PyMOL Python script that loads the backbone (N, CA, C, O; Angstrom):
from pymol import cmd

cmd.read_pdbstr("""\
ATOM      1  N   UNK A   1      -2.925 -13.678  23.992  1.00  0.00           N
ATOM      2  CA  UNK A   1      -2.620 -12.428  23.326  1.00  0.00           C
ATOM      3  C   UNK A   1      -3.617 -12.237  22.187  1.00  0.00           C
ATOM      4  O   UNK A   1      -3.885 -13.155  21.412  1.00  0.00           O
ATOM      5  N   UNK A   2      -4.144 -11.055  22.109  1.00  0.00           N
ATOM      6  CA  UNK A   2      -5.106 -10.739  21.058  1.00  0.00           C
ATOM      7  C   UNK A   2      -4.386 -10.027  19.915  1.00  0.00           C
ATOM      8  O   UNK A   2      -3.577  -9.127  20.140  1.00  0.00           O
ATOM      9  N   UNK A   3      -4.691 -10.443  18.693  1.00  0.00           N
ATOM     10  CA  UNK A   3      -4.095  -9.806  17.526  1.00  0.00           C
ATOM     11  C   UNK A   3      -5.106  -8.859  16.891  1.00  0.00           C
ATOM     12  O   UNK A   3      -6.278  -9.200  16.731  1.00  0.00           O
ATOM     13  N   UNK A   4      -4.645  -7.686  16.538  1.00  0.00           N
ATOM     14  CA  UNK A   4      -5.467  -6.693  15.871  1.00  0.00           C
ATOM     15  C   UNK A   4      -4.734  -6.330  14.588  1.00  0.00           C
ATOM     16  O   UNK A   4      -3.520  -6.127  14.609  1.00  0.00           O
ATOM     17  N   UNK A   5      -5.433  -6.248  13.499  1.00  0.00           N
ATOM     18  CA  UNK A   5      -4.753  -5.905  12.253  1.00  0.00           C
ATOM     19  C   UNK A   5      -5.413  -4.711  11.596  1.00  0.00           C
ATOM     20  O   UNK A   5      -6.577  -4.394  11.843  1.00  0.00           O
ATOM     21  N   UNK A   6      -4.635  -4.065  10.755  1.00  0.00           N
ATOM     22  CA  UNK A   6      -5.158  -2.971   9.943  1.00  0.00           C
ATOM     23  C   UNK A   6      -4.545  -3.115   8.558  1.00  0.00           C
ATOM     24  O   UNK A   6      -3.562  -3.833   8.374  1.00  0.00           O
ATOM     25  N   UNK A   7      -5.127  -2.433   7.596  1.00  0.00           N
ATOM     26  CA  UNK A   7      -4.695  -2.531   6.204  1.00  0.00           C
ATOM     27  C   UNK A   7      -3.838  -1.328   5.838  1.00  0.00           C
ATOM     28  O   UNK A   7      -4.094  -0.214   6.297  1.00  0.00           O
ATOM     29  N   UNK A   8      -2.836  -1.548   5.022  1.00  0.00           N
ATOM     30  CA  UNK A   8      -1.980  -0.471   4.537  1.00  0.00           C
ATOM     31  C   UNK A   8      -2.546   0.002   3.202  1.00  0.00           C
ATOM     32  O   UNK A   8      -2.770  -0.803   2.297  1.00  0.00           O
ATOM     33  N   UNK A   9      -2.774   1.301   3.081  1.00  0.00           N
ATOM     34  CA  UNK A   9      -3.349   1.859   1.854  1.00  0.00           C
ATOM     35  C   UNK A   9      -2.281   1.971   0.764  1.00  0.00           C
ATOM     36  O   UNK A   9      -1.104   1.695   0.999  1.00  0.00           O
ATOM     37  N   UNK A  10      -2.709   2.377  -0.422  1.00  0.00           N
ATOM     38  CA  UNK A  10      -1.769   2.553  -1.537  1.00  0.00           C
ATOM     39  C   UNK A  10      -0.776   3.676  -1.255  1.00  0.00           C
ATOM     40  O   UNK A  10       0.271   3.751  -1.898  1.00  0.00           O
ATOM     41  N   UNK A  11      -1.097   4.556  -0.293  1.00  0.00           N
ATOM     42  CA  UNK A  11      -0.185   5.632   0.104  1.00  0.00           C
ATOM     43  C   UNK A  11       0.633   5.228   1.342  1.00  0.00           C
ATOM     44  O   UNK A  11       1.258   6.075   1.980  1.00  0.00           O
ATOM     45  N   UNK A  12       0.623   3.948   1.671  1.00  0.00           N
ATOM     46  CA  UNK A  12       1.339   3.390   2.814  1.00  0.00           C
ATOM     47  C   UNK A  12       0.856   3.970   4.146  1.00  0.00           C
ATOM     48  O   UNK A  12       1.643   4.138   5.078  1.00  0.00           O
ATOM     49  N   UNK A  13      -0.420   4.269   4.226  1.00  0.00           N
ATOM     50  CA  UNK A  13      -1.025   4.749   5.459  1.00  0.00           C
ATOM     51  C   UNK A  13      -1.881   3.645   6.049  1.00  0.00           C
ATOM     52  O   UNK A  13      -2.339   2.751   5.338  1.00  0.00           O
ATOM     53  N   UNK A  14      -2.091   3.715   7.347  1.00  0.00           N
ATOM     54  CA  UNK A  14      -2.966   2.763   8.011  1.00  0.00           C
ATOM     55  C   UNK A  14      -3.720   3.463   9.122  1.00  0.00           C
ATOM     56  O   UNK A  14      -3.280   4.499   9.621  1.00  0.00           O
ATOM     57  N   UNK A  15      -4.837   2.914   9.505  1.00  0.00           N
ATOM     58  CA  UNK A  15      -5.622   3.455  10.610  1.00  0.00           C
ATOM     59  C   UNK A  15      -5.235   2.691  11.868  1.00  0.00           C
ATOM     60  O   UNK A  15      -5.178   1.461  11.861  1.00  0.00           O
ATOM     61  N   UNK A  16      -4.973   3.412  12.932  1.00  0.00           N
ATOM     62  CA  UNK A  16      -4.680   2.760  14.203  1.00  0.00           C
ATOM     63  C   UNK A  16      -6.024   2.348  14.798  1.00  0.00           C
ATOM     64  O   UNK A  16      -6.876   3.200  15.046  1.00  0.00           O
ATOM     65  N   UNK A  17      -6.219   1.066  15.026  1.00  0.00           N
ATOM     66  CA  UNK A  17      -7.507   0.601  15.528  1.00  0.00           C
ATOM     67  C   UNK A  17      -7.901   1.290  16.844  1.00  0.00           C
ATOM     68  O   UNK A  17      -7.053   1.621  17.674  1.00  0.00           O
ATOM     69  N   UNK A  18      -9.203   1.491  17.002  1.00  0.00           N
ATOM     70  CA  UNK A  18      -9.726   2.218  18.158  1.00  0.00           C
ATOM     71  C   UNK A  18      -9.268   1.592  19.479  1.00  0.00           C
ATOM     72  O   UNK A  18      -8.970   2.310  20.433  1.00  0.00           O
ATOM     73  N   UNK A  19      -9.213   0.281  19.537  1.00  0.00           N
ATOM     74  CA  UNK A  19      -8.794  -0.400  20.770  1.00  0.00           C
ATOM     75  C   UNK A  19      -7.356  -0.020  21.146  1.00  0.00           C
ATOM     76  O   UNK A  19      -7.046   0.175  22.322  1.00  0.00           O
ATOM     77  N   UNK A  20      -6.496   0.082  20.150  1.00  0.00           N
ATOM     78  CA  UNK A  20      -5.095   0.471  20.376  1.00  0.00           C
ATOM     79  C   UNK A  20      -5.028   1.940  20.796  1.00  0.00           C
ATOM     80  O   UNK A  20      -4.317   2.287  21.738  1.00  0.00           O
ATOM     81  N   UNK A  21      -5.768   2.798  20.097  1.00  0.00           N
ATOM     82  CA  UNK A  21      -5.771   4.230  20.432  1.00  0.00           C
ATOM     83  C   UNK A  21      -6.214   4.461  21.867  1.00  0.00           C
ATOM     84  O   UNK A  21      -5.621   5.263  22.589  1.00  0.00           O
ATOM     85  N   UNK A  22      -7.260   3.754  22.276  1.00  0.00           N
ATOM     86  CA  UNK A  22      -7.756   3.923  23.645  1.00  0.00           C
ATOM     87  C   UNK A  22      -6.756   3.409  24.672  1.00  0.00           C
ATOM     88  O   UNK A  22      -6.490   4.075  25.672  1.00  0.00           O
ATOM     89  N   UNK A  23      -6.211   2.240  24.428  1.00  0.00           N
ATOM     90  CA  UNK A  23      -5.263   1.633  25.374  1.00  0.00           C
ATOM     91  C   UNK A  23      -4.028   2.512  25.567  1.00  0.00           C
ATOM     92  O   UNK A  23      -3.538   2.660  26.686  1.00  0.00           O
ATOM     93  N   UNK A  24      -3.528   3.092  24.478  1.00  0.00           N
ATOM     94  CA  UNK A  24      -2.315   3.916  24.549  1.00  0.00           C
ATOM     95  C   UNK A  24      -2.616   5.403  24.724  1.00  0.00           C
ATOM     96  O   UNK A  24      -1.700   6.222  24.792  1.00  0.00           O
ATOM     97  N   UNK A  25      -3.905   5.751  24.797  1.00  0.00           N
ATOM     98  CA  UNK A  25      -4.336   7.142  24.968  1.00  0.00           C
ATOM     99  C   UNK A  25      -3.763   8.041  23.875  1.00  0.00           C
ATOM    100  O   UNK A  25      -3.258   9.130  24.148  1.00  0.00           O
ATOM    101  N   UNK A  26      -3.850   7.562  22.628  1.00  0.00           N
ATOM    102  CA  UNK A  26      -3.346   8.323  21.485  1.00  0.00           C
ATOM    103  C   UNK A  26      -4.364   9.384  21.081  1.00  0.00           C
ATOM    104  O   UNK A  26      -5.573   9.162  21.152  1.00  0.00           O
ATOM    105  N   UNK A  27      -3.866  10.518  20.666  1.00  0.00           N
ATOM    106  CA  UNK A  27      -4.710  11.623  20.202  1.00  0.00           C
ATOM    107  C   UNK A  27      -4.293  12.003  18.784  1.00  0.00           C
ATOM    108  O   UNK A  27      -3.174  11.719  18.355  1.00  0.00           O
ATOM    109  N   UNK A  28      -5.207  12.649  18.064  1.00  0.00           N
ATOM    110  CA  UNK A  28      -4.886  13.140  16.721  1.00  0.00           C
ATOM    111  C   UNK A  28      -3.713  14.107  16.820  1.00  0.00           C
ATOM    112  O   UNK A  28      -3.679  14.952  17.714  1.00  0.00           O
ATOM    113  N   UNK A  29      -2.766  13.991  15.922  1.00  0.00           N
ATOM    114  CA  UNK A  29      -1.581  14.847  15.942  1.00  0.00           C
ATOM    115  C   UNK A  29      -0.460  14.286  16.806  1.00  0.00           C
ATOM    116  O   UNK A  29       0.656  14.804  16.798  1.00  0.00           O
ATOM    117  N   UNK A  30      -0.759  13.223  17.553  1.00  0.00           N
ATOM    118  CA  UNK A  30       0.280  12.591  18.371  1.00  0.00           C
ATOM    119  C   UNK A  30       1.334  11.943  17.489  1.00  0.00           C
ATOM    120  O   UNK A  30       1.113  11.748  16.294  1.00  0.00           O
ATOM    121  N   UNK A  31       2.462  11.613  18.064  1.00  0.00           N
ATOM    122  CA  UNK A  31       3.558  11.028  17.300  1.00  0.00           C
ATOM    123  C   UNK A  31       3.869   9.638  17.821  1.00  0.00           C
ATOM    124  O   UNK A  31       3.710   9.348  19.006  1.00  0.00           O
ATOM    125  N   UNK A  32       4.316   8.782  16.907  1.00  0.00           N
ATOM    126  CA  UNK A  32       4.744   7.430  17.253  1.00  0.00           C
ATOM    127  C   UNK A  32       6.221   7.282  16.926  1.00  0.00           C
ATOM    128  O   UNK A  32       6.735   7.929  16.014  1.00  0.00           O
ATOM    129  N   UNK A  33       6.893   6.429  17.674  1.00  0.00           N
ATOM    130  CA  UNK A  33       8.256   6.054  17.305  1.00  0.00           C
ATOM    131  C   UNK A  33       8.218   4.577  16.919  1.00  0.00           C
ATOM    132  O   UNK A  33       7.464   3.789  17.491  1.00  0.00           O
ATOM    133  N   UNK A  34       9.029   4.225  15.955  1.00  0.00           N
ATOM    134  CA  UNK A  34       9.080   2.868  15.419  1.00  0.00           C
ATOM    135  C   UNK A  34      10.469   2.312  15.676  1.00  0.00           C
ATOM    136  O   UNK A  34      11.471   2.992  15.453  1.00  0.00           O
ATOM    137  N   UNK A  35      10.525   1.064  16.148  1.00  0.00           N
ATOM    138  CA  UNK A  35      11.802   0.417  16.432  1.00  0.00           C
ATOM    139  C   UNK A  35      11.834  -0.971  15.802  1.00  0.00           C
ATOM    140  O   UNK A  35      10.835  -1.691  15.806  1.00  0.00           O
ATOM    141  N   UNK A  36      12.988  -1.335  15.266  1.00  0.00           N
ATOM    142  CA  UNK A  36      13.201  -2.699  14.798  1.00  0.00           C
ATOM    143  C   UNK A  36      13.783  -3.486  15.958  1.00  0.00           C
ATOM    144  O   UNK A  36      14.741  -3.049  16.596  1.00  0.00           O
ATOM    145  N   UNK A  37      13.207  -4.641  16.230  1.00  0.00           N
ATOM    146  CA  UNK A  37      13.653  -5.488  17.331  1.00  0.00           C
ATOM    147  C   UNK A  37      13.812  -6.906  16.799  1.00  0.00           C
ATOM    148  O   UNK A  37      12.909  -7.440  16.156  1.00  0.00           O
ATOM    149  N   UNK A  38      14.963  -7.510  17.069  1.00  0.00           N
ATOM    150  CA  UNK A  38      15.182  -8.883  16.631  1.00  0.00           C
ATOM    151  C   UNK A  38      14.730  -9.822  17.742  1.00  0.00           C
ATOM    152  O   UNK A  38      15.229  -9.772  18.866  1.00  0.00           O
ATOM    153  N   UNK A  39      13.767 -10.686  17.396  1.00  0.00           N
ATOM    154  CA  UNK A  39      13.275 -11.696  18.325  1.00  0.00           C
ATOM    155  C   UNK A  39      13.485 -13.050  17.668  1.00  0.00           C
ATOM    156  O   UNK A  39      12.908 -13.344  16.621  1.00  0.00           O
ATOM    157  N   UNK A  40      14.316 -13.866  18.293  1.00  0.00           N
ATOM    158  CA  UNK A  40      14.707 -15.154  17.710  1.00  0.00           C
ATOM    159  C   UNK A  40      15.380 -14.886  16.374  1.00  0.00           C
ATOM    160  O   UNK A  40      16.357 -14.140  16.313  1.00  0.00           O
ATOM    161  N   UNK A  41      14.874 -15.481  15.311  1.00  0.00           N
ATOM    162  CA  UNK A  41      15.454 -15.294  13.976  1.00  0.00           C
ATOM    163  C   UNK A  41      14.687 -14.272  13.168  1.00  0.00           C
ATOM    164  O   UNK A  41      14.972 -14.065  11.988  1.00  0.00           O
ATOM    165  N   UNK A  42      13.715 -13.630  13.796  1.00  0.00           N
ATOM    166  CA  UNK A  42      12.802 -12.768  13.066  1.00  0.00           C
ATOM    167  C   UNK A  42      12.921 -11.320  13.525  1.00  0.00           C
ATOM    168  O   UNK A  42      13.060 -11.041  14.716  1.00  0.00           O
ATOM    169  N   UNK A  43      12.866 -10.409  12.564  1.00  0.00           N
ATOM    170  CA  UNK A  43      12.887  -8.985  12.909  1.00  0.00           C
ATOM    171  C   UNK A  43      11.445  -8.496  13.049  1.00  0.00           C
ATOM    172  O   UNK A  43      10.608  -8.737  12.178  1.00  0.00           O
ATOM    173  N   UNK A  44      11.170  -7.813  14.149  1.00  0.00           N
ATOM    174  CA  UNK A  44       9.842  -7.283  14.437  1.00  0.00           C
ATOM    175  C   UNK A  44       9.908  -5.760  14.435  1.00  0.00           C
ATOM    176  O   UNK A  44      10.982  -5.178  14.591  1.00  0.00           O
ATOM    177  N   UNK A  45       8.768  -5.125  14.261  1.00  0.00           N
ATOM    178  CA  UNK A  45       8.672  -3.673  14.345  1.00  0.00           C
ATOM    179  C   UNK A  45       7.739  -3.339  15.500  1.00  0.00           C
ATOM    180  O   UNK A  45       6.628  -3.863  15.585  1.00  0.00           O
ATOM    181  N   UNK A  46       8.197  -2.467  16.382  1.00  0.00           N
ATOM    182  CA  UNK A  46       7.381  -2.018  17.498  1.00  0.00           C
ATOM    183  C   UNK A  46       7.075  -0.544  17.316  1.00  0.00           C
ATOM    184  O   UNK A  46       7.952   0.240  16.954  1.00  0.00           O
ATOM    185  N   UNK A  47       5.850  -0.175  17.563  1.00  0.00           N
ATOM    186  CA  UNK A  47       5.454   1.233  17.522  1.00  0.00           C
ATOM    187  C   UNK A  47       4.964   1.601  18.907  1.00  0.00           C
ATOM    188  O   UNK A  47       4.247   0.831  19.546  1.00  0.00           O
ATOM    189  N   UNK A  48       5.348   2.771  19.367  1.00  0.00           N
ATOM    190  CA  UNK A  48       4.901   3.236  20.672  1.00  0.00           C
ATOM    191  C   UNK A  48       4.767   4.749  20.637  1.00  0.00           C
ATOM    192  O   UNK A  48       5.391   5.409  19.806  1.00  0.00           O
ATOM    193  N   UNK A  49       3.963   5.299  21.526  1.00  0.00           N
ATOM    194  CA  UNK A  49       3.828   6.755  21.561  1.00  0.00           C
ATOM    195  C   UNK A  49       5.186   7.409  21.826  1.00  0.00           C
ATOM    196  O   UNK A  49       5.947   6.951  22.679  1.00  0.00           O
ATOM    197  N   UNK A  50       5.477   8.461  21.102  1.00  0.00           N
ATOM    198  CA  UNK A  50       6.728   9.195  21.323  1.00  0.00           C
ATOM    199  C   UNK A  50       6.620   9.949  22.650  1.00  0.00           C
ATOM    200  O   UNK A  50       5.563  10.495  22.968  1.00  0.00           O
ATOM    201  N   UNK A  51       7.694   9.981  23.416  1.00  0.00           N
ATOM    202  CA  UNK A  51       7.638  10.708  24.686  1.00  0.00           C
ATOM    203  C   UNK A  51       7.480  12.206  24.451  1.00  0.00           C
ATOM    204  O   UNK A  51       7.991  12.746  23.470  1.00  0.00           O
ATOM    205  N   UNK A  52       6.786  12.856  25.338  1.00  0.00           N
ATOM    206  CA  UNK A  52       6.620  14.310  25.245  1.00  0.00           C
ATOM    207  C   UNK A  52       7.930  15.023  25.585  1.00  0.00           C
ATOM    208  O   UNK A  52       8.229  16.081  25.032  1.00  0.00           O
ATOM    209  N   UNK A  53       8.692  14.449  26.482  1.00  0.00           N
ATOM    210  CA  UNK A  53       9.950  15.047  26.932  1.00  0.00           C
ATOM    211  C   UNK A  53      11.060  14.005  26.795  1.00  0.00           C
ATOM    212  O   UNK A  53      11.194  13.114  27.634  1.00  0.00           O
ATOM    213  N   UNK A  54      11.857  14.125  25.723  1.00  0.00           N
ATOM    214  CA  UNK A  54      12.910  13.134  25.469  1.00  0.00           C
ATOM    215  C   UNK A  54      13.977  13.148  26.556  1.00  0.00           C
ATOM    216  O   UNK A  54      14.533  12.099  26.884  1.00  0.00           O
ATOM    217  N   UNK A  55      14.267  14.298  27.111  1.00  0.00           N
ATOM    218  CA  UNK A  55      15.278  14.364  28.176  1.00  0.00           C
ATOM    219  C   UNK A  55      14.818  13.552  29.384  1.00  0.00           C
ATOM    220  O   UNK A  55      15.596  12.793  29.962  1.00  0.00           O
ATOM    221  N   UNK A  56      13.567  13.713  29.757  1.00  0.00           N
ATOM    222  CA  UNK A  56      13.029  12.966  30.893  1.00  0.00           C
ATOM    223  C   UNK A  56      12.958  11.472  30.567  1.00  0.00           C
ATOM    224  O   UNK A  56      13.225  10.632  31.427  1.00  0.00           O
ATOM    225  N   UNK A  57      12.598  11.147  29.329  1.00  0.00           N
ATOM    226  CA  UNK A  57      12.464   9.761  28.882  1.00  0.00           C
ATOM    227  C   UNK A  57      13.805   9.023  28.938  1.00  0.00           C
ATOM    228  O   UNK A  57      13.855   7.847  29.298  1.00  0.00           O
ATOM    229  N   UNK A  58      14.882   9.712  28.584  1.00  0.00           N
ATOM    230  CA  UNK A  58      16.193   9.057  28.527  1.00  0.00           C
ATOM    231  C   UNK A  58      17.015   9.230  29.799  1.00  0.00           C
ATOM    232  O   UNK A  58      18.075   8.618  29.934  1.00  0.00           O
ATOM    233  N   UNK A  59      16.546  10.048  30.728  1.00  0.00           N
ATOM    234  CA  UNK A  59      17.278  10.275  31.980  1.00  0.00           C
ATOM    235  C   UNK A  59      17.469   8.957  32.721  1.00  0.00           C
ATOM    236  O   UNK A  59      16.520   8.201  32.929  1.00  0.00           O
ATOM    237  N   UNK A  60      18.684   8.703  33.105  1.00  0.00           N
ATOM    238  CA  UNK A  60      18.982   7.505  33.879  1.00  0.00           C
ATOM    239  C   UNK A  60      19.353   6.287  33.052  1.00  0.00           C
ATOM    240  O   UNK A  60      19.764   5.269  33.610  1.00  0.00           O
ATOM    241  N   UNK A  61      19.217   6.369  31.718  1.00  0.00           N
ATOM    242  CA  UNK A  61      19.620   5.223  30.898  1.00  0.00           C
ATOM    243  C   UNK A  61      21.113   4.973  31.069  1.00  0.00           C
ATOM    244  O   UNK A  61      21.915   5.905  31.012  1.00  0.00           O
ATOM    245  N   UNK A  62      21.468   3.766  31.270  1.00  0.00           N
ATOM    246  CA  UNK A  62      22.875   3.405  31.405  1.00  0.00           C
ATOM    247  C   UNK A  62      23.503   3.776  32.741  1.00  0.00           C
ATOM    248  O   UNK A  62      24.725   3.730  32.883  1.00  0.00           O
ATOM    249  N   UNK A  63      22.678   4.144  33.729  1.00  0.00           N
ATOM    250  CA  UNK A  63      23.253   4.577  35.005  1.00  0.00           C
ATOM    251  C   UNK A  63      24.020   3.468  35.707  1.00  0.00           C
ATOM    252  O   UNK A  63      24.904   3.744  36.517  1.00  0.00           O
ATOM    253  N   UNK A  64      23.696   2.235  35.410  1.00  0.00           N
ATOM    254  CA  UNK A  64      24.391   1.120  36.059  1.00  0.00           C
ATOM    255  C   UNK A  64      25.518   0.550  35.207  1.00  0.00           C
ATOM    256  O   UNK A  64      26.107  -0.475  35.550  1.00  0.00           O
ATOM    257  N   UNK A  65      25.812   1.217  34.099  1.00  0.00           N
ATOM    258  CA  UNK A  65      26.797   0.686  33.164  1.00  0.00           C
ATOM    259  C   UNK A  65      28.201   0.575  33.792  1.00  0.00           C
ATOM    260  O   UNK A  65      28.957  -0.340  33.467  1.00  0.00           O
ATOM    261  N   UNK A  66      28.534   1.493  34.672  1.00  0.00           N
ATOM    262  CA  UNK A  66      29.861   1.498  35.288  1.00  0.00           C
ATOM    263  C   UNK A  66      29.860   0.906  36.689  1.00  0.00           C
ATOM    264  O   UNK A  66      30.889   0.896  37.365  1.00  0.00           O
ATOM    265  N   UNK A  67      28.710   0.416  37.123  1.00  0.00           N
ATOM    266  CA  UNK A  67      28.590  -0.129  38.479  1.00  0.00           C
ATOM    267  C   UNK A  67      29.538  -1.313  38.665  1.00  0.00           C
ATOM    268  O   UNK A  67      29.579  -2.219  37.833  1.00  0.00           O
ATOM    269  N   UNK A  68      30.292  -1.299  39.751  1.00  0.00           N
ATOM    270  CA  UNK A  68      31.195  -2.401  40.059  1.00  0.00           C
ATOM    271  C   UNK A  68      32.462  -2.405  39.227  1.00  0.00           C
ATOM    272  O   UNK A  68      33.190  -3.398  39.222  1.00  0.00           O
ATOM    273  N   UNK A  69      32.741  -1.312  38.521  1.00  0.00           N
ATOM    274  CA  UNK A  69      33.930  -1.247  37.668  1.00  0.00           C
ATOM    275  C   UNK A  69      34.894  -0.217  38.230  1.00  0.00           C
ATOM    276  O   UNK A  69      34.497   0.892  38.588  1.00  0.00           O
ATOM    277  N   UNK A  70      36.158  -0.591  38.304  1.00  0.00           N
ATOM    278  CA  UNK A  70      37.187   0.350  38.742  1.00  0.00           C
ATOM    279  C   UNK A  70      37.534   1.235  37.539  1.00  0.00           C
ATOM    280  O   UNK A  70      38.220   0.803  36.613  1.00  0.00           O
ATOM    281  N   UNK A  71      37.052   2.464  37.570  1.00  0.00           N
ATOM    282  CA  UNK A  71      37.198   3.377  36.432  1.00  0.00           C
ATOM    283  C   UNK A  71      38.667   3.636  36.105  1.00  0.00           C
ATOM    284  O   UNK A  71      39.056   3.614  34.937  1.00  0.00           O
ATOM    285  N   UNK A  72      39.475   3.879  37.119  1.00  0.00           N
ATOM    286  CA  UNK A  72      40.904   4.151  36.886  1.00  0.00           C
ATOM    287  C   UNK A  72      41.588   2.975  36.182  1.00  0.00           C
ATOM    288  O   UNK A  72      42.370   3.165  35.250  1.00  0.00           O
ATOM    289  N   UNK A  73      41.287   1.783  36.634  1.00  0.00           N
ATOM    290  CA  UNK A  73      41.883   0.592  36.016  1.00  0.00           C
ATOM    291  C   UNK A  73      41.390   0.450  34.569  1.00  0.00           C
ATOM    292  O   UNK A  73      42.166   0.090  33.684  1.00  0.00           O
ATOM    293  N   UNK A  74      40.120   0.728  34.333  1.00  0.00           N
ATOM    294  CA  UNK A  74      39.553   0.641  32.989  1.00  0.00           C
ATOM    295  C   UNK A  74      40.234   1.635  32.053  1.00  0.00           C
ATOM    296  O   UNK A  74      40.588   1.288  30.926  1.00  0.00           O
ATOM    297  N   UNK A  75      40.419   2.867  32.517  1.00  0.00           N
ATOM    298  CA  UNK A  75      41.081   3.890  31.704  1.00  0.00           C
ATOM    299  C   UNK A  75      42.509   3.481  31.384  1.00  0.00           C
ATOM    300  O   UNK A  75      42.971   3.652  30.256  1.00  0.00           O
ATOM    301  N   UNK A  76      43.209   2.940  32.379  1.00  0.00           N
ATOM    302  CA  UNK A  76      44.587   2.487  32.151  1.00  0.00           C
ATOM    303  C   UNK A  76      44.637   1.364  31.110  1.00  0.00           C
ATOM    304  O   UNK A  76      45.537   1.331  30.271  1.00  0.00           O
ATOM    305  N   UNK A  77      43.660   0.441  31.168  1.00  0.00           N
ATOM    306  CA  UNK A  77      43.657  -0.658  30.192  1.00  0.00           C
ATOM    307  C   UNK A  77      43.386  -0.124  28.781  1.00  0.00           C
ATOM    308  O   UNK A  77      43.954  -0.628  27.812  1.00  0.00           O
ATOM    309  N   UNK A  78      42.527   0.887  28.662  1.00  0.00           N
ATOM    310  CA  UNK A  78      42.290   1.493  27.348  1.00  0.00           C
ATOM    311  C   UNK A  78      43.536   2.195  26.835  1.00  0.00           C
ATOM    312  O   UNK A  78      43.877   2.075  25.658  1.00  0.00           O
ATOM    313  N   UNK A  79      44.214   2.923  27.701  1.00  0.00           N
ATOM    314  CA  UNK A  79      45.455   3.593  27.296  1.00  0.00           C
ATOM    315  C   UNK A  79      46.482   2.591  26.809  1.00  0.00           C
ATOM    316  O   UNK A  79      47.174   2.819  25.817  1.00  0.00           O
ATOM    317  N   UNK A  80      46.570   1.469  27.528  1.00  0.00           N
ATOM    318  CA  UNK A  80      47.521   0.428  27.137  1.00  0.00           C
ATOM    319  C   UNK A  80      47.164  -0.148  25.764  1.00  0.00           C
ATOM    320  O   UNK A  80      48.045  -0.405  24.943  1.00  0.00           O
ATOM    321  N   UNK A  81      45.863  -0.348  25.522  1.00  0.00           N
ATOM    322  CA  UNK A  81      45.413  -0.835  24.212  1.00  0.00           C
ATOM    323  C   UNK A  81      45.834   0.140  23.110  1.00  0.00           C
ATOM    324  O   UNK A  81      46.333  -0.273  22.063  1.00  0.00           O
ATOM    325  N   UNK A  82      45.631   1.421  23.353  1.00  0.00           N
ATOM    326  CA  UNK A  82      45.972   2.432  22.355  1.00  0.00           C
ATOM    327  C   UNK A  82      47.471   2.445  22.083  1.00  0.00           C
ATOM    328  O   UNK A  82      47.898   2.566  20.935  1.00  0.00           O
ATOM    329  N   UNK A  83      48.265   2.321  23.137  1.00  0.00           N
ATOM    330  CA  UNK A  83      49.719   2.309  22.966  1.00  0.00           C
ATOM    331  C   UNK A  83      50.164   1.068  22.186  1.00  0.00           C
ATOM    332  O   UNK A  83      51.094   1.141  21.382  1.00  0.00           O
ATOM    333  N   UNK A  84      49.518  -0.045  22.416  1.00  0.00           N
ATOM    334  CA  UNK A  84      49.884  -1.292  21.730  1.00  0.00           C
ATOM    335  C   UNK A  84      49.494  -1.293  20.257  1.00  0.00           C
ATOM    336  O   UNK A  84      50.034  -2.078  19.477  1.00  0.00           O
ATOM    337  N   UNK A  85      48.566  -0.427  19.869  1.00  0.00           N
ATOM    338  CA  UNK A  85      48.116  -0.370  18.474  1.00  0.00           C
ATOM    339  C   UNK A  85      49.076   0.423  17.584  1.00  0.00           C
ATOM    340  O   UNK A  85      49.001   0.319  16.359  1.00  0.00           O
ATOM    341  N   UNK A  86      49.951   1.189  18.162  1.00  0.00           N
ATOM    342  CA  UNK A  86      50.857   2.032  17.361  1.00  0.00           C
ATOM    343  C   UNK A  86      51.937   1.237  16.698  1.00  0.00           C
ATOM    344  O   UNK A  86      52.775   1.800  15.993  1.00  0.00           O
TER     345      UNK A  86
END
""", "prot")
cmd.dss("prot")
cmd.show_as("cartoon", "prot")
cmd.util.cbc("prot")
cmd.orient("prot")
């Protein structure tokens, strides 16, 4: 893995190195999204190009979340939990 670094200015700005810009096909005026990710005991920050179409980018997320689950039984168990909390 190759490491590339840049310096943060007094205004908290940095230049995205040319190698990164080319690899990610970044253009002036483009947008980045920043995410905090916990890896082991350390928190990391990831930056990536923001999607042009957020609806298309998020389409299908979680589609397998209910796979193999009996929805009716799940709803009944939630109702029972709610009744038991009263």
